[in-house]
Wavefront OBJ file of the C-alpha trace (Angstrom):
o trace
v -0.036 0.203 0.298
v 1.419 2.881 -0.977
v 0.430 5.114 2.590
v 3.482 2.955 5.339
v 1.951 1.791 8.262
v -1.416 1.882 7.216
v -2.829 -1.631 7.647
v -1.322 -1.159 11.354
v -3.814 2.313 12.053
v -6.667 0.453 11.087
v -7.652 -0.442 13.954
v -7.286 -3.908 16.443
v -9.273 -5.906 13.587
v -7.246 -6.002 11.475
v -5.726 -9.105 12.606
v -8.401 -10.528 13.644
v -9.699 -9.830 9.451
v -7.177 -11.886 8.422
v -7.755 -15.034 10.737
v -11.642 -14.766 9.417
v -10.458 -14.550 5.678
v -8.031 -17.790 5.771
v -10.957 -19.947 7.811
v -13.540 -18.471 4.931
v -15.589 -20.776 2.944
v -15.672 -20.563 -0.530
v -19.521 -19.616 -1.549
v -21.403 -21.892 -3.481
v -22.358 -20.952 -6.944
v -25.881 -20.024 -7.554
v -25.984 -22.657 -10.379
v -24.725 -25.513 -8.362
v -27.287 -24.196 -5.887
v -30.264 -24.476 -8.025
v -28.911 -28.286 -8.212
v -28.706 -29.322 -4.658
v -31.581 -26.342 -3.048
v -34.249 -27.136 -5.757
v -35.499 -31.430 -5.125
v -37.173 -31.317 -8.550
v -34.744 -29.123 -10.108
v -35.431 -31.233 -14.085
v -39.110 -30.434 -13.644
v -39.467 -28.278 -11.540
v -36.357 -25.664 -11.895
v -36.548 -21.889 -10.181
v -36.642 -19.263 -11.839
v -33.748 -17.369 -12.876
v -34.890 -14.163 -10.720
v -34.318 -16.476 -7.429
v -31.009 -15.304 -7.762
v -30.779 -11.569 -8.209
v -27.608 -10.907 -8.496
v -26.744 -13.640 -10.515
v -23.451 -15.918 -9.677
v -22.584 -12.577 -7.556
v -26.296 -13.730 -5.448
v -25.017 -14.845 -1.548
v -27.233 -18.293 -1.794
v -26.328 -19.662 2.221
v -29.342 -19.244 5.108
v -28.495 -15.201 6.307
v -30.888 -13.938 8.997
v -30.154 -10.138 9.656
v -26.591 -10.453 8.050
v -28.626 -11.213 4.937
v -26.850 -7.633 3.677
v -23.570 -7.730 4.495
v -21.973 -10.805 2.575
v -19.618 -10.053 -0.169
v -20.616 -11.437 -4.090
v -20.114 -15.027 -3.900
v -18.084 -15.637 -6.938
v -15.153 -12.788 -5.558
v -12.026 -14.250 -6.309
v -10.631 -15.925 -2.760
v -7.532 -12.814 -3.267
v -10.031 -10.801 -3.172
v -11.268 -10.984 -0.819
v -8.896 -9.584 1.739
v -9.863 -6.407 0.227
v -13.839 -6.826 0.705
v -12.578 -7.499 4.692
v -10.581 -3.387 4.920
v -13.121 -2.550 3.204
v -16.175 -3.253 5.663
v -13.508 -2.500 8.101
v -13.661 1.123 7.142
v -17.330 1.455 6.193
v -17.753 0.606 10.340
v -14.668 2.719 11.595
v -16.145 5.250 14.140
v -14.571 8.347 13.359
v -12.969 10.845 15.643
v -12.096 14.976 16.068
v -9.416 16.006 14.899
v -6.503 16.395 15.601
v -5.611 12.842 17.342
v -2.245 10.598 17.436
v -3.420 8.407 14.973
v -4.357 10.438 12.205
v -6.167 7.764 9.761
v -9.523 8.170 11.818
v -9.588 11.819 12.461
v -11.526 14.206 10.670
v -15.009 13.996 12.262
v -16.545 16.889 11.125
v -17.340 19.644 13.113
v -20.608 18.757 11.629
v -22.349 15.301 10.935
v -25.346 13.180 10.468
v -23.129 9.762 11.783
v -19.666 9.114 13.119
v -19.905 5.921 10.845
v -20.801 4.615 7.597
v -22.623 1.343 9.347
v -24.181 4.396 11.953
v -27.088 5.161 9.193
v -26.954 1.804 6.893
v -27.567 -0.584 9.639
v -26.151 -3.824 8.518
v -26.424 -2.209 5.648
v -30.191 -2.075 5.329
v -32.712 0.533 5.419
v -33.358 3.856 7.805
v -35.940 4.250 9.250
v -38.357 7.329 10.004
v -37.898 9.576 13.102
v -39.960 8.555 16.357
v -43.014 10.729 16.514
v -42.194 11.063 20.374
v -39.202 13.008 19.744
v -37.374 11.750 21.827
v -34.960 14.642 23.456
v -31.748 12.500 23.654
v -32.162 11.221 19.944
v -30.892 12.525 16.848
v -31.475 12.213 13.504
v -29.103 9.066 12.433
v -30.809 6.508 9.806
v -32.160 9.790 8.243
v -31.339 13.450 6.961
v -32.364 16.104 5.681
v -31.784 17.809 2.318
v -32.307 21.714 2.449
v -31.685 23.599 -0.356
v -32.883 27.019 -1.777
v -34.322 28.958 -5.191
v -31.595 30.660 -7.636
v -30.929 34.148 -6.172
v -29.680 35.451 -8.973
v -27.701 35.081 -12.164
v -24.646 32.752 -11.127
v -27.001 30.570 -9.465
v -28.657 29.534 -12.364
v -26.086 29.183 -14.754
v -24.458 26.788 -12.267
v -27.593 25.224 -12.397
v -28.405 25.643 -15.819
v -25.020 23.916 -16.767
v -25.546 20.914 -14.368
v -22.761 21.743 -12.397
v -24.865 21.383 -8.973
v -28.139 19.806 -7.668
v -29.769 22.550 -6.017
v -28.032 25.965 -4.105
v -27.710 25.332 -1.082
v -28.806 27.236 2.102
v -25.963 30.072 2.453
v -26.726 29.613 6.121
v -26.924 25.689 6.924
v -25.465 24.205 3.661
v -26.810 21.183 1.530
v -27.828 19.298 5.170
v -29.107 19.810 8.214
v -26.828 18.841 10.772
v -27.496 17.601 14.823
v -24.948 16.496 16.091
v -21.018 18.347 15.727
v -17.756 17.809 17.242
v -16.680 19.397 20.949
v -16.799 23.430 21.533
v -18.613 23.625 17.752
v -22.738 24.071 18.239
v -24.810 21.760 16.636
v -27.425 22.986 13.363
v -30.220 22.221 15.843
v -32.521 19.687 16.056
v -35.998 18.155 13.895
v -38.859 17.079 15.312
v -41.643 15.914 13.089
v -45.628 14.950 12.880
v -47.858 11.974 11.848
v -50.992 13.557 10.290
v -52.906 10.172 9.902
v -55.377 9.186 7.327
v -57.036 5.973 6.554
v -57.342 4.307 3.383
v -59.765 1.631 2.522
v -59.617 -1.004 0.816
v -62.189 -3.098 -1.386
v -62.758 -6.167 1.149
v -63.445 -3.675 3.822
v -60.064 -3.593 5.111
v -58.150 -0.756 6.577
v -54.999 0.930 6.414
v -53.402 3.735 7.962
v -50.880 5.928 6.182
v -48.610 8.419 8.139
v -47.775 11.573 6.231
v -44.668 13.489 8.461
v -44.543 16.838 8.704
v -40.837 18.463 9.579
v -39.902 21.455 12.165
v -36.501 22.822 12.674
v -35.264 24.627 15.988
v -32.994 24.917 18.268
v -32.013 27.035 15.575
v -28.039 27.517 15.970
v -26.868 29.885 13.411
v -30.006 32.454 12.779
v -32.674 31.780 11.091
v -33.950 29.459 8.231
v -33.535 31.273 4.681
v -37.070 31.759 3.702
v -37.329 29.981 0.593
v -35.929 26.440 1.852
v -36.742 23.681 0.784
v -36.235 20.861 2.861
v -36.479 16.971 1.605
v -35.747 13.906 4.210
v -34.362 11.315 3.318
v -33.569 7.221 4.966
v -29.702 5.343 4.043
v -31.110 3.024 1.691
v -29.880 -0.094 1.355
v -26.167 -0.992 0.481
v -26.776 -4.373 -1.329
v -25.923 -4.706 -5.708
v -24.738 -1.185 -6.345
v -21.760 -2.653 -8.567
v -24.267 -4.317 -9.871
v -26.509 -1.155 -10.928
v -23.158 0.657 -11.892
v -22.041 -2.046 -14.257
v -25.425 -1.171 -16.479
v -25.123 0.404 -19.606
v -26.230 4.191 -19.510
v -28.372 3.198 -22.721
v -30.049 0.088 -21.119
v -31.701 2.841 -18.872
v -32.151 5.976 -21.180
v -33.560 3.707 -23.780
v -36.422 3.158 -21.585
v -37.020 6.776 -20.912
v -40.363 8.212 -22.263
v -40.871 11.848 -21.271
v -43.712 12.878 -23.452
v -45.045 9.268 -22.704
v -44.886 9.140 -26.709
v -46.942 5.031 -26.292
v -49.573 6.693 -24.108
v -49.094 4.049 -21.230
v -49.610 6.556 -18.556
v -45.762 6.257 -17.774
v -42.644 8.866 -18.350
v -39.824 7.778 -17.006
v -37.009 10.783 -17.503
v -33.660 10.376 -17.083
v -31.174 12.526 -14.366
v -28.122 14.198 -15.001
v -25.853 15.370 -13.107
v -22.152 16.979 -12.641
v -19.822 14.019 -12.741
v -16.930 15.729 -10.516
v -14.308 13.092 -12.015
v -14.927 13.233 -15.319
v -15.942 17.085 -14.788
v -19.031 16.725 -17.431
v -22.335 15.982 -17.191
v -23.632 11.890 -16.915
v -26.647 10.146 -16.091
v -26.965 10.092 -12.931
v -28.206 6.831 -11.127
v -27.520 6.901 -7.282
v -29.761 8.063 -4.309
v -33.341 8.455 -4.110
v -33.643 11.358 -7.149
v -30.885 9.759 -9.234
v -28.381 12.546 -8.218
v -24.869 10.790 -7.917
v -23.575 9.437 -11.338
v -21.332 6.810 -9.667
v -20.843 4.700 -6.950
v -17.584 6.436 -6.202
v -18.779 10.012 -5.991
v -22.216 8.716 -3.876
v -19.947 7.100 -1.356
v -17.963 10.501 -1.395
v -20.678 12.692 -0.498
v -21.604 11.193 2.034
v -18.394 11.036 3.782
v -18.271 14.771 3.835
v -21.769 15.156 4.255
v -22.614 12.937 6.100
v -19.591 11.991 8.700
v -17.843 15.009 7.483
v -14.378 14.147 6.042
v -12.862 15.158 3.059
v -11.756 13.563 -0.342
v -10.137 13.108 -3.570
v -13.478 14.498 -4.892
v -14.440 16.989 -1.935
v -11.519 18.070 -0.368
v -13.151 20.802 2.154
v -12.195 19.517 5.505
v -14.676 21.883 7.293
v -16.781 19.560 5.325
v -20.601 21.089 4.818
v -19.208 23.753 7.409
v -20.446 27.450 5.534
v -19.086 30.638 5.743
v -21.688 32.019 8.123
v -20.714 29.535 10.618
v -16.971 31.059 11.469
v -16.259 28.513 14.061
v -17.063 25.241 12.516
v -15.011 26.939 9.518
v -12.232 27.945 11.737
v -12.149 24.107 13.437
v -9.415 21.906 13.123
v -9.209 19.649 10.603
v -7.490 16.279 9.855
v -6.465 17.189 6.477
v -2.905 15.677 6.691
v 0.335 15.795 3.957
v 1.192 12.607 4.726
v -1.832 11.076 3.967
v -2.307 12.788 0.504
v -3.660 16.175 2.650
v -7.006 14.520 2.968
v -8.989 13.435 6.465
v -10.215 9.909 4.258
v -7.597 9.474 1.507
v -7.440 7.686 -1.672
v -6.806 4.050 0.199
v -9.693 4.644 2.319
v -12.169 4.962 -0.173
v -10.868 2.362 -2.822
v -11.266 0.199 -0.541
v -14.531 1.416 0.576
v -15.446 1.406 -2.846
v -14.575 -1.844 -3.135
v -16.922 -3.499 -0.335
v -19.899 -1.327 -1.464
v -19.838 -2.509 -4.667
v -19.702 -5.709 -3.732
v -21.885 -6.785 -1.591
v -24.174 -9.486 -2.628
v -27.969 -9.580 -2.973
v -29.238 -12.692 -1.443
v -31.092 -15.637 -2.775
v -34.899 -15.519 -2.999
v -37.129 -18.006 -0.411
v -39.395 -20.071 -2.023
v -39.442 -18.381 -5.539
v -41.292 -21.310 -7.161
v -44.155 -21.046 -4.435
v -47.403 -21.088 -6.239
v -48.507 -17.961 -4.335
v -45.896 -16.371 -5.000
v -46.143 -16.923 -8.651
v -49.237 -15.989 -8.912
v -47.972 -12.363 -6.766
v -45.840 -11.965 -10.042
v -48.440 -12.589 -12.227
v -50.538 -9.799 -11.000
v -47.733 -7.247 -10.546
v -47.311 -7.295 -13.909
v -50.789 -7.577 -15.036
v -51.147 -3.983 -12.848
v -48.230 -2.749 -14.608
v -46.096 -2.300 -11.462
v -43.275 -4.032 -14.478
v -43.237 -0.695 -16.357
v -41.392 0.845 -13.983
v -40.207 -1.480 -11.762
v -38.397 -3.054 -14.846
v -37.642 -6.934 -13.704
v -33.890 -7.861 -15.002
v -30.849 -6.667 -17.113
v -28.046 -8.747 -19.413
v -24.352 -7.063 -17.898
v -22.126 -7.035 -20.764
v -18.760 -8.311 -20.254
v -16.262 -6.165 -18.543
v -12.621 -7.396 -17.390
v -12.272 -3.852 -15.145
v -15.239 -5.794 -12.846
v -15.171 -9.152 -12.930
v -17.739 -10.504 -10.287
v -20.358 -7.655 -12.574
v -19.378 -9.237 -15.432
v -21.876 -10.245 -18.025
v -24.237 -11.301 -15.210
v -28.174 -11.181 -15.622
v -29.796 -9.392 -13.329
v -33.019 -9.048 -11.416
v -32.850 -5.389 -9.490
v -36.902 -4.754 -10.632
v -35.999 -0.323 -11.023
v -35.706 0.978 -13.811
v -33.304 3.912 -12.571
v -35.311 7.001 -14.043
v -37.569 8.663 -12.469
v -41.369 8.770 -12.042
v -43.809 11.362 -10.973
v -44.893 10.021 -8.102
v -47.588 12.804 -7.093
v -48.158 15.039 -4.205
v -48.605 12.829 -1.690
v -44.963 11.972 -2.035
v -44.041 15.531 -2.963
v -40.790 16.759 -0.979
v -41.130 20.050 -3.477
v -37.517 20.111 -3.703
v -36.011 19.926 -7.709
v -32.436 18.129 -7.597
v -30.665 18.336 -10.954
v -33.485 17.659 -13.370
v -35.398 16.293 -11.374
v -38.254 18.076 -10.180
v -40.239 18.550 -6.283
v -42.703 15.408 -7.154
v -40.330 12.459 -8.867
v -38.059 10.215 -7.443
v -36.352 7.254 -8.801
v -37.530 3.677 -8.960
v -36.078 2.416 -5.714
v -35.100 -1.669 -7.392
v -36.836 -3.595 -4.939
v -34.293 -7.229 -4.483
v -33.658 -7.235 -0.447
v -37.556 -5.918 -0.728
v -38.938 -8.786 1.679
v -36.224 -8.701 4.337
v -36.279 -5.158 5.089
v -37.828 -5.803 8.730
v -35.400 -9.038 9.425
v -32.088 -6.800 9.282
v -33.659 -4.214 11.272
v -37.267 -3.916 13.000
v -37.469 0.342 13.020
v -36.771 -0.283 9.207
v -39.561 2.010 6.874
v -40.355 1.800 3.296
v -39.944 4.679 0.563
v -37.587 8.084 1.057
v -38.847 8.756 4.933
v -39.481 5.445 5.802
v -42.748 6.691 6.357
v -44.457 3.397 5.378
v -44.443 0.366 7.966
v -45.299 -2.165 5.643
v -44.894 -2.960 1.926
v -48.809 -2.715 1.194
v -48.167 1.111 2.697
v -46.287 1.996 0.034
v -47.984 0.585 -2.805
v -50.899 3.139 -0.879
v -49.129 6.093 -1.224
v -47.756 5.354 -4.784
v -49.402 7.782 -7.147
v -48.905 10.245 -9.981
v -48.348 7.287 -13.084
v -48.821 5.115 -10.315
v -52.091 5.951 -9.503
v -53.921 3.760 -11.953
v -51.668 0.957 -10.304
v -51.953 1.576 -6.943
v -56.381 2.028 -7.420
v -56.097 -1.635 -9.089
v -53.957 -3.129 -5.704
v -57.277 -1.124 -3.772
v -59.890 -3.095 -5.667
v -58.160 -6.262 -5.970
v -59.776 -9.116 -3.856
v -57.638 -10.044 -0.940
v -56.585 -12.932 -1.851
v -54.891 -12.005 -4.500
v -53.900 -9.150 -3.012
v -52.170 -11.194 -0.271
v -50.249 -12.584 -3.408
v -48.858 -10.109 -4.585
v -47.623 -8.926 -1.238
v -46.191 -12.564 -0.884
v -44.268 -12.371 -4.438
v -42.496 -8.620 -3.107
v -42.046 -10.075 -0.033
v -40.324 -12.861 -1.576
v -37.725 -10.751 -3.707
l 1 2 3 4 5 6 7 8 9 10 11 12 13 14 15 16 17 18 19 20 21 22 23 24 25 26 27 28 29 30 31 32 33 34 35 36 37 38 39 40 41 42 43 44 45 46 47 48 49 50 51 52 53 54 55 56 57 58 59 60 61 62 63 64 65 66 67 68 69 70 71 72 73 74 75 76 77 78 79 80 81 82 83 84 85 86 87 88 89 90 91 92 93 94 95 96 97 98 99 100 101 102 103 104 105 106 107 108 109 110 111 112 113 114 115 116 117 118 119 120 121 122 123 124 125 126 127 128 129 130 131 132 133 134 135 136 137 138 139 140 141 142 143 144 145 146 147 148 149 150 151 152 153 154 155 156 157 158 159 160 161 162 163 164 165 166 167 168 169 170 171 172 173 174 175 176 177 178 179 180 181 182 183 184 185 186 187 188 189 190 191 192 193 194 195 196 197 198 199 200 201 202 203 204 205 206 207 208 209 210 211 212 213 214 215 216 217 218 219 220 221 222 223 224 225 226 227 228 229 230 231 232 233 234 235 236 237 238 239 240 241 242 243 244 245 246 247 248 249 250 251 252 253 254 255 256 257 258 259 260 261 262 263 264 265 266 267 268 269 270 271 272 273 274 275 276 277 278 279 280 281 282 283 284 285 286 287 288 289 290 291 292 293 294 295 296 297 298 299 300 301 302 303 304 305 306 307 308 309 310 311 312 313 314 315 316 317 318 319 320 321 322 323 324 325 326 327 328 329 330 331 332 333 334 335 336 337 338 339 340 341 342 343 344 345 346 347 348 349 350 351 352 353 354 355 356 357 358 359 360 361 362 363 364 365 366 367 368 369 370 371 372 373 374 375 376 377 378 379 380 381 382 383 384 385 386 387 388 389 390 391 392 393 394 395 396 397 398 399 400 401 402 403 404 405 406 407 408 409 410 411 412 413 414 415 416 417 418 419 420 421 422 423 424 425 426 427 428 429 430 431 432 433 434 435 436 437 438 439 440 441 442 443 444 445 446 447 448 449 450 451 452 453 454 455 456 457 458 459 460 461 462 463 464 465 466 467 468 469 470 471 472 473 474 475 476 477 478 479 480 481 482 483 484 485 486 487 488 489 490 491 492 493 494 495 496 497 498 499 500 501
């Protein structure tokens, strides 16, 4: 490694990881498992989407750790990189200065001290507690901030694509409830839920919870009068490298912004600034497809969630604005020995390899009659128009784990207008305030198993999959209404299929 002593500074866990890797068992190929797990493999083979990540799919029983495993086709010699990336993903960062320079640089303002703090066991985050517990902070959720363009320079910045939004001049791009000692946190996030009941055709009722957010105890003065906020829970981490391996043309060719085919579905691609390439490219990561690559997504989170400088975001003060004087003047962890950064390229490269290779788990009971019936209902209702089932990835020798895989994420990765009920009324690059990227559905049924608090949709407001479906509006209104009118037995089959993913 290019930095002397780096492995020693990782943590004492490093040596444990060596032992874990040395004794790890080689994962079995899905092809082999197909023959082992299906007693009637010849007469009733498992469908291809039983292995959503193709040969990367993790096929062993996993429980709460279902989202923590490496690509099943990973070469043995690469598992050390995966384990080191995992250790860094879990690292608890501390404020500078410390004697261990590769672990400091937290903040000064931040949402979490580690990546794992938001992505619990690599699963989804959860909505805020309606009790507004004073001892809690929004960790598995964050609030993005922006204001309308204020002048020609702002408008030019947005029009050129060099920025997704204009930051609040005082509170920056993100609201942070946590801070290092001596620096005031920005304030607190409070939430209130407005409940309303949806009646189903069979007489059942479902209660939906619409959140309303308020920023209080503001430490740096009043909020901008045009402030727009967007609450976001941490998304699940599986299959990200597979999504990145989808050729851009496979995504954009499905776009139909003017609904030319008249099916009521008008998916649009978001195009955003790619810092590494210094040009506008396809967005595919984030709730509004606001990030072009997994590397930029990771490094953006390091800067704004944890407050760590890195190669794409080198500011040691993180999201501190010029109006936050103490924050800007606080000592940071940028160190000449390590590229004058807090999270230097060895760290970020290992985290990238780890996040690129978190394997989707195999589906259970993919051949069960009710699940197959639910899959047909899913298709018949038009859900697959946005939740595109599969992609055949091209050969890519640079990323052998993802190369040539047939994958089943159930997403077109395009923006769709989801109606006013889900709107955050905050544009992001080319995404409007009511548009959201279709979230992949793989791993959906494991959500509560990973973390019982985890929620669905961009802000975690839905406690169940059915609640999430009933929040669909806009382009999905017709499908949502059809779900309401399904006979109870058919609705149960649809939910069974979604839970099997």
